[in-house]
N, C-alpha and C positions, 0 to 999 in steps of 0.2 A: 566447530561448534560458532555458531553466530553470535553478532556482538548483542549485548541486552538492550541494546535502542534504536529504535527504529523510528527513523523520519519518515512520515506516508504521504505523498500527496496525487490526490483525484482534480483533474481537472479536463479539459475540453477547448477545442477552437472554439475562437466569438465568430470567427466565420468561419463554418464548415467549409467551404470556396478554397479556403486556403492552408488545407490541414498538411500541405506540402511543407508550404512557411514555416507552420508550426513544429514540424517534427526537425525542421532543419535546424529550427536554432534550439528548440529545448535539448536536442541529441548532440550538437556541435558544439556548441559553446555552453551553455545553461549548464549541462549537467556536468564539463568539463570544468568550470569554473567554480561549481560548488564542492565539487570533491575534493580542492585546495583548501576548505574552509578545516578548520581544527578535528581533529579527529573521527575526519571519512574516511571508510575504510572501502567502501563500495558503492555503486548505485546501478539499478536495472528499470528500466521503462516498459510497462507493459502496454497491448492495447485490446482492450474487451474482444471477446470473440463468442461468447453465449452466456445470456444470463438466463439465470431460473428461477429468481426470488428477486423481486424488490427493482428501483430505477437504479441505473447504477452509472457513473461518468464513463467514456469511452476511452481514457487514459490515467493510468498506474503511474507512480514514479514510485519506487521505497530505494531509500536512502540507509547505509548500513553504519551506525557510529559507535566509534570506542569510547564513549564515555558512557557510564550507566549511570549518573546525573541525569535527568533528563531537560531538567531548567537549564544545569548549564551548558550543558549542549546548544540548547537554541542560544542563548546570552553569545556564546562564542560564534553558534551561526550569525545572529542577526549582527554580531558585528563586524564580521567579515563581509557581508553580502553591502553592509553600511560603507564602507572602506574603499575607495576609487580601486579600480582594476584596471590596468590599459587593454586586458585581454577580453573584456568584460564589455560584450554589446545589449545595448539596450534590449527588453523585451519590445518585437515590433507593435505597430501600433494598430490599434481596431479597426477596423473598416468600419467609418462612420464614426459617428461618438459611442466610445471605448464609457464602461461603468466604473466608477471608483470602486476600488475594495476596501477593509479594514482586514488590518494587521494587529491580533492582542497580543499581548505582553510586553516583555520590554523592548524598547527600540525599535516599536511595529508601527503603527501609527494606520492614515490614509494614503493607499498609494494610484496614482489615475491605473483606469483599466486599459490593459491592451489587447493584443491578438489571443492571451493565455488566459482562461476564464481559469479562476480556482474555484475548484467545487470542495476542497479538505485539504489542509496544512495541520497535519498532527503529527504528536508524537507519541511515540508507544513503548510499554516497557515488555519484554519478553517474559513470559510467564512458564513457558515450557515449549523442546526445541524436542523433535521425534524423528527417528530414522537420519538420512543422510542427507542434510543441506548442503548447497555450494551455490554462492551467489561474489565470484569469481567471474572475469570478463568470457575468462575461456571455456567457464563449464558453467555458468549461467542457467539455469532451468527455462527449456525448451517453452512452457507453460505452466499455467496456474491455478490453481482455486483458490479464489479467497472470499470466507465469511465474513460478514459486517451484522453481528449481531449484540446484543444485550441480554442481563435478567429481566424478566417478567418482574412485574413492580412488585408481588407478594411471592416471588421466589424464594428458597432456601440456597442460599448463595455458595454456602458451600459445599452442599450437594452438586445442584449442580455444576459448581469446577471441577468438584470428584470426577463426574460423570464425563464433562467434556475431556477429560484427560485420555480416559479412557477410552472412547470415544474416536479420540486423535490416532489412536493406536490401531483403532479400527477403520479407517478412514487409507491410513499408512501402506495396509495390506493390498489394496487395490494397485491391476496393474498399472504401469507407466507412472504411478506415483512413490516418489525416491524419500519424502520429506516431508516433515510439518513442522508451523511455528505458530504457537498461541501468542497474545500481545493484547495485553491494557493500555488502555487510554491513558497518558500522564500527564497532557494537555494538549489546548487546543490554538493554535494560530491564527486560521481564517476558515470559514467555511463549516462546515458541519460532521462530526465524526460520532462512529459508534460505541460505547464501552469496550467489546472487543473485539480483534481481529484476526482471525487464523487463515495462516497465508499457507497451499502445502502444492509444493515444487514436485513437477513435470520432466521426465526425464525423455518427452516426445510432446509435440506438436501437437497431435492427433489430440483434440481436448474435447472430441464430441467422443469418441472411442473412452475415452477417459470417464469422460460423463455416463456413456452407459454401465462400464464396470463397476464405477462406483454405485451406481444406484443397486447392482447385485452385490454387492459388497453390505450396503446397508441393511438390506432385506433380511438379512442370515446376522448381519454383526451383534458377536456377545455381547456388546452396549447397549443394545435394541433402540428403542427409539426415545426421543424427547420426553424428559421425565417432566409430570405433571405437577402442578400445586395443591394447594389442596382442595382450590375450586376446582380443580378439572380441567384446567386451561395448560398449552405448554409452558413451562417454567424458561424458557428461552425465545427471544424477541429476534427472530432472526430479518434483518433490514436489507440485506443484500445477498447473495449466494451465487457466485460469477465466476466464469472462468476466462480466461485472457492464452492469449501466444505474445512469448518474447518481440517488443519493438526493437530493443537495440541494449548494449553492454557498453556503454560509453565508459574512456576511461580519463585521466587527468587529460590525454593530448589535445587541444583543441580543433575541431577539424573546420572550422565556420572562425573565422575571425573578425574583427573591425576593418 
């Protein structure tokens, strides 16, 4: 079983010409550093492969935290990041003038912008896990489907959630999808986030084939299509429906040091 708390970070290079540098710092120093924070069990990085709905940032980092209290987990994270560490490299500077960004919550404040532009830094709480999920570096999912959603304004949320749980069980019958987890937003540190995120793990990096097979699954799924509200509109707003490929599965061992 996965941890109940997920820290989800979406980002993009401030300068796409320096994407290699972005990835070297992120995988080689930043994630190994964060993995030393209290309660951190695992972290994985993914790169966007295909977007079917919405505009989605190109990079996704998932941090699995062994602390059921998202607020306490964030406080521990901020205290750790605000303390000096000899192995920690500062974020590479932006090309030209970077834009400052705001971190909400305790220990936050305004930070100078650098090469990494943060689109989302949020904590989520697990609401349902189905299938076989594994976030260890040795068996990390080779690909993902991530859905970014929220109930429509006049949706029956209880009925919608009951349908979504059924819907998730249908999704994981698709060849290549080994498991899935749904999360509800607990707190937002920076950027923007949707109320729910669904993360479905693949045992293949052929995300195009999984996407095609998923289409066939959903066409005949027992759960059917998205329920509608009394006004006849979909009860679920979808802000992102995106497929990713594994970028890296870092450990606590730094491969890039000051």
